[in-house]
C-alpha positions as a Markdown table, in Angstrom:
| # | Residue | x | y | z |
|---|---|---|---|---|
| 1 | Met | -4.0 | -6.9 | -19.1 |
| 2 | Glu | -0.2 | -6.7 | -18.8 |
| 3 | Tyr | 1.6 | -4.0 | -17.0 |
| 4 | Asn | 2.8 | -1.3 | -19.4 |
| 5 | Pro | 6.3 | 0.0 | -18.3 |
| 6 | Gln | 5.5 | 3.2 | -20.3 |
| 7 | Ile | 3.1 | 4.3 | -17.6 |
| 8 | Ser | 4.8 | 7.2 | -15.8 |
| 9 | Glu | 4.0 | 10.5 | -14.2 |
| 10 | Glu | 5.6 | 12.3 | -17.1 |
| 11 | Asn | 4.0 | 10.6 | -20.1 |
| 12 | Ser | 0.6 | 9.2 | -18.9 |
| 13 | Pro | -2.8 | 10.8 | -18.5 |
| 14 | Lys | -3.5 | 11.5 | -14.9 |
| 15 | Glu | -6.3 | 10.5 | -12.6 |
| 16 | Tyr | -6.7 | 12.6 | -9.5 |
| 17 | Cys | -7.9 | 10.8 | -6.4 |
| 18 | Thr | -9.8 | 12.9 | -3.8 |
| 19 | Trp | -9.7 | 12.6 | 0.0 |
| 20 | Tyr | -13.3 | 11.5 | -0.1 |
| 21 | Glu | -12.3 | 8.6 | -2.4 |
| 22 | Ile | -9.4 | 7.7 | -0.1 |
| 23 | Glu | -11.8 | 7.5 | 2.8 |
| 24 | Val | -14.2 | 5.3 | 0.9 |
| 25 | Leu | -11.3 | 3.0 | -0.2 |
| 26 | Val | -10.0 | 2.8 | 3.3 |
| 27 | Glu | -13.4 | 1.8 | 4.7 |
| 28 | Lys | -13.7 | -0.8 | 1.9 |
| 29 | Leu | -10.2 | -2.2 | 2.6 |
| 30 | Ala | -10.8 | -2.3 | 6.3 |
| 31 | Arg | -14.0 | -4.2 | 5.8 |
| 32 | Ala | -12.2 | -6.8 | 3.6 |
| 33 | Ile | -9.5 | -7.1 | 6.3 |
| 34 | Arg | -12.0 | -7.6 | 9.1 |
| 35 | Glu | -13.8 | -10.3 | 7.0 |
| 36 | Leu | -10.6 | -12.3 | 7.0 |
| 37 | Gly | -11.1 | -12.6 | 10.8 |
| 38 | Lys | -7.3 | -12.2 | 11.3 |
| 39 | Lys | -6.0 | -9.8 | 14.0 |
| 40 | Tyr | -2.8 | -7.8 | 13.3 |
| 41 | Asp | -0.4 | -6.6 | 15.9 |
| 42 | Val | 1.5 | -4.2 | 13.7 |
| 43 | Ile | 0.9 | -2.3 | 10.5 |
| 44 | Leu | 4.0 | -1.9 | 8.3 |
| 45 | Ala | 3.7 | 1.2 | 6.2 |
| 46 | Ile | 5.7 | 1.2 | 2.9 |
| 47 | Thr | 7.2 | 4.6 | 2.6 |
| 48 | Asn | 6.4 | 7.0 | 0.9 |
| 49 | Gly | 3.0 | 6.2 | -0.5 |
| 50 | Gly | 1.8 | 3.8 | 2.2 |
| 51 | Ile | 2.3 | 6.1 | 5.2 |
| 52 | Ile | -1.0 | 7.9 | 5.0 |
| 53 | Pro | -3.1 | 4.9 | 4.0 |
| 54 | Ala | -1.4 | 2.9 | 6.8 |
| 55 | Arg | -2.5 | 5.4 | 9.4 |
| 56 | Leu | -6.0 | 5.5 | 8.1 |
| 57 | Val | -6.3 | 1.7 | 8.0 |
| 58 | Ala | -4.8 | 1.6 | 11.5 |
| 59 | Arg | -7.6 | 4.0 | 12.6 |
| 60 | Glu | -10.3 | 1.8 | 11.1 |
| 61 | Leu | -8.9 | -1.4 | 12.6 |
| 62 | Asp | -7.9 | 0.1 | 15.9 |
| 63 | Ile | -4.2 | -0.8 | 15.6 |
| 64 | Asn | -1.9 | 1.5 | 17.5 |
| 65 | His | 1.5 | 0.1 | 16.4 |
| 66 | Ile | 2.8 | 1.3 | 13.0 |
| 67 | Gln | 6.3 | 0.8 | 11.7 |
| 68 | Phe | 7.9 | 1.8 | 8.4 |
| 69 | Ile | 9.4 | -0.2 | 5.6 |
| 70 | Pro | 11.8 | 2.3 | 4.2 |
| 71 | Ile | 11.6 | 2.5 | 0.4 |
| 72 | Arg | 13.5 | 5.5 | -1.0 |
| 73 | Asn | 14.2 | 6.1 | -4.7 |
| 74 | Lys | 12.8 | 2.7 | -5.4 |
| 75 | Lys | 15.3 | 1.0 | -3.1 |
| 76 | Leu | 14.6 | -0.9 | 0.1 |
| 77 | His | 16.8 | 0.4 | 3.0 |
| 78 | Ile | 16.6 | -2.6 | 5.2 |
| 79 | Lys | 19.2 | -1.2 | 7.6 |
| 80 | Asp | 16.8 | 1.6 | 8.6 |
| 81 | Met | 14.0 | -0.9 | 9.4 |
| 82 | Leu | 13.1 | -2.0 | 12.9 |
| 83 | Pro | 13.5 | -5.7 | 13.3 |
| 84 | Leu | 10.4 | -7.9 | 12.9 |
| 85 | Ile | 9.3 | -10.2 | 15.7 |
| 86 | Glu | 8.3 | -13.8 | 14.8 |
| 87 | Ser | 5.4 | -13.9 | 17.3 |
| 88 | Arg | 3.6 | -10.8 | 15.8 |
| 89 | Thr | 1.2 | -10.6 | 12.9 |
| 90 | Tyr | 1.9 | -7.8 | 10.3 |
| 91 | Leu | -0.3 | -6.0 | 7.9 |
| 92 | Ile | 1.8 | -4.3 | 5.1 |
| 93 | Val | 0.0 | -1.3 | 3.6 |
| 94 | Asp | 0.8 | 0.7 | 0.5 |
| 95 | Asp | -1.2 | 3.0 | -1.7 |
| 96 | Ile | -1.0 | 1.1 | -5.0 |
| 97 | Tyr | 0.2 | -2.2 | -6.4 |
| 98 | Asp | 1.6 | -1.0 | -9.7 |
| 99 | Thr | 4.5 | -2.9 | -11.2 |
| 100 | Gly | 5.0 | -5.4 | -8.4 |
| 101 | Asp | 8.6 | -4.2 | -7.9 |
| 102 | Thr | 8.0 | -2.8 | -4.4 |
| 103 | Phe | 5.9 | -5.9 | -3.5 |
| 104 | Thr | 8.8 | -8.2 | -4.5 |
| 105 | Lys | 11.4 | -6.2 | -2.5 |
| 106 | Val | 9.2 | -6.1 | 0.6 |
| 107 | Phe | 8.1 | -9.8 | 0.3 |
| 108 | Gly | 11.7 | -10.8 | 0.3 |
| 109 | Val | 12.0 | -9.2 | 3.8 |
| 110 | Val | 8.7 | -10.4 | 5.3 |
| 111 | Lys | 8.3 | -13.9 | 3.7 |
| 112 | Gly | 9.3 | -15.7 | 6.9 |
| 113 | Phe | 6.8 | -13.8 | 9.1 |
| 114 | Asn | 3.0 | -13.9 | 9.6 |
| 115 | Ser | 2.1 | -11.1 | 7.2 |
| 116 | Asp | -0.4 | -9.9 | 4.6 |
| 117 | Phe | -0.3 | -7.1 | 2.1 |
| 118 | Ala | -3.1 | -4.6 | 1.6 |
| 119 | Phe | -3.4 | -1.9 | -1.1 |
| 120 | Leu | -5.8 | 0.9 | -1.6 |
| 121 | Met | -5.6 | 0.2 | -5.4 |
| 122 | Thr | -4.0 | -2.3 | -7.7 |
| 123 | Arg | -3.2 | -1.5 | -11.3 |
| 124 | Tyr | -4.6 | -4.9 | -12.7 |
| 125 | Lys | -6.7 | -7.7 | -11.2 |
| 126 | Asp | -4.1 | -10.5 | -11.5 |
| 127 | Asn | -1.4 | -9.8 | -9.1 |
| 128 | Asn | -0.1 | -10.9 | -5.7 |
| 129 | Ser | -2.6 | -8.8 | -3.7 |
| 130 | Lys | -5.5 | -10.5 | -2.0 |
| 131 | Leu | -6.5 | -7.3 | -0.2 |
| 132 | Ser | -7.2 | -4.4 | -2.4 |
| 133 | Ala | -10.1 | -1.9 | -2.3 |
| 134 | Lys | -10.0 | -1.0 | -6.1 |
| 135 | Val | -8.8 | -2.5 | -9.3 |
| 136 | Leu | -8.0 | 0.2 | -11.9 |
| 137 | Asn | -7.6 | -1.8 | -15.2 |
| 138 | His | -6.3 | 1.3 | -17.0 |
| 139 | Glu | -3.0 | 3.0 | -17.7 |
| 140 | Lys | -3.6 | 6.4 | -16.1 |
| 141 | Trp | -1.1 | 7.7 | -13.6 |
| 142 | Ile | -2.8 | 8.0 | -10.2 |
| 143 | Val | -2.2 | 11.2 | -8.2 |
| 144 | Phe | -3.1 | 10.8 | -4.6 |
| 145 | Pro | -4.2 | 13.8 | -2.6 |
| 146 | Trp | -1.1 | 13.8 | -0.4 |
| 147 | Glu | 1.1 | 14.1 | -3.5 |
| 148 | Lys | -0.5 | 17.3 | -4.8 |
| 149 | Lys | 1.6 | 20.4 | -4.3 |
| 150 | Arg | -0.3 | 23.6 | -3.4 |
| 151 | Tyr | 1.2 | 26.9 | -4.2 |
| 152 | Tyr | -0.1 | 29.9 | -2.4 |
């Protein structure tokens, strides 16, 4: 299945993800990461969607060092990023691998470092992600619980 660029928050049916599902996905993802047998020194959270999953994965893997990869308005702001250190291992965490655009931007920055990518979800099976808790294989827009606005 190819990525459909028409998938958007405005014109696609929505699938709402619950906090319970997030916890299940985090546990599944952490288990897959542990099965690799690789230890990570730092988690790199892709902003905005990866901040909460990164913290939850860090909790599961007992990693206390989290840094941000600043993505704002679909642009990588590398000048706002802390420098990476060659001797460290990095786990890059995001909520969803969708178009691959964010992955490509971030990969360009981390390709010389010992790093792996992990996603709670991927849109389709065939992509650059080896670590993913769930493959969607549909064209619904995913709404994560931290994206919902509550009005009181």
